[in-house]
C-alpha positions, 0 to 999 in steps of 0.5 A: 363322400364315400366311406368304407367300413366293416359292419358291426354285430347288431346292425340290422338296418345295414343287413336289410340294405345289403340284402336289397342290393343283393336282390337287385344285383343278383336277379335270377341267381341261386341264392336270390331264389332262396329269398330275403329271409335266407339272405338275411341269415347269411349276411348276419353270419358273415358279420358274426362268424369269427373269420368272416366279415361284411364290408360296406360302402356308404354315402350320407349314411346310405349303403351303396355297396358291399363285400362279403368274405370268409377265411373259412367258408366251410366253417361259416356254413356250419356255424350258420346251421348250428346257430340258426338251425330252425330258420335255416331249415325253414327257408331251405324247406320253402325253397324245396317246396317252390323248386325241389331240385334247389334243395339238392343244389344247396346241399352240393354247395355246402358239401363243396366247401368241405370237399375243397381241401387246400394246403394253403389258407385263403380268403374267399370273396363270396359276394360283392354288390353295388347299388344300381345308381352307383354303378361305374363310380368306382365303388366296387374297386374301393371295396376290393382295395379295402379288403386287400388292405384288411387281409393279414397276409402272414396268415392267408396266402391269397384272396379267391373268388369265382364268377361266370366265365360266359356272358360276363365280360364286364365282371371278368374285366373288373376283377382283372383290372383290380389285380386278380389273375385267372387261376382256372376255368371249370364247369359246375354240376349244373353245366355252368362255366366258371372262372376262378381268380386269385389275388396274391400279395406280391410284396410279401412274395418279393420280400421272401424271395429277397430274404 
């Protein structure tokens, strides 16, 4: 039986399991290139940061999927650097040695969060992964449903996420099936075409309109 819950502070084994799923799910991606150590640091920060969280799906105590999200991504990254400056610098330096261009991309990724100024508050769904053995078993949809129900829509206006627009039909269809609507398409500095999706709580909007 699949169980969905939030990760508590100090659950080191869970973080390790999440990192393994990340590495298997996002082969060749930017964060994966930064390595296991960086990913452990990142996902621990999601657990410890006050307006961020890590949700997992388990079966018989085995982690089979996860979602990482934040209500303030810019502050999350600042928190990670402030509280874990030395390991952050070490993993970043290692990535720079392996591929110098990566360091500038890391800086741009962090600065982007500061540059994106929006009047509304929102939840950013930053990462979702499912154990390859459990693909197409509805785990991802269960995780997203749990996230939707966890959000306080009196504080946050919507859930936001970004994913590749090209050669990514299954993932784009997955988000649409789970209630997300395409907000815009844009191209990154690296020439990567991205889709930005949003999920709004229509029940809240309808109640406001009726009032």
